[in-house]
C-alpha positions, 0 to 999 in steps of 0.5 A: 499499500503506496501513500498515494492510494491511502491519501487519494481513495475513501478505502486503503485498497480501493483504486480510484475510479477512473476519470473516463468513467466519470466523464462517461456517466455524466455525459449520459446523463446530460444527453438523457436531459438535454436530449428529451427536453430539447427534443420537447422544446424543438416539436414546440418551436418547429412541429414535426417536420422533414427539419425536424430533427437537424433542428433538435441535433443543432439545438442539442449541440449549442445545449451541450456546448452552452448549457451543459458547463453552466449546468454542473456549476449551476448544480453545485451551487444550488446544492451547496445553498440548499445544504446551507438553507436546509441542514436539519432536512433529510438528504431526500428533501434537499436533493428534491429542493436542488431538482426542482429548482434545477429544473426550473433555471436549466428549463428555462434557459434551455428553452431560451437557446432551443428558441433562439436556433429554431426561431430567432430574434428578428421576431421578439413577441414571435420569440417570447411565444415559442420561448414560452411554449417550449419552457411550458410543454418541457416542463412537466416532463422535466419535473419529472426526470429531475425528481427521479434522478434527483430521489435515486439517481443523483445521490449514487453519481456524487459517490461514484464521481468522489470515488 
């Protein structure tokens, strides 16, 4: 047993989980959430047309590049803030509050990037209406996904990422 193993692993003989596995888990979760929600939002913006998949993929890529890094930072900050605001609450209750807050914040921003990609800013009234329609349509889906993830998967993923 080396000094490095003792200091970096939670248990003396346990090796650290390779970084690539951690990255793949986070990418999988981001793809599930971002892909589903931008799909719903794109459908609300342009409908199911010949260009739907191209519009969705373009919106999804922009979400991955812009929103996902922001989402990871926001999740960490919101989790810490809720932990400080609700120190005596159970972990499940704190995770639920974090999940609900993240759903609203991230979906509103995802709706913005998706609508900007699909509609543009030429007609601000159309943009605002399309943003609102996309946000409202995706909100129940996002709330369901984030509740399930916050209550079941998030604690396990956090432990995995710390390993």
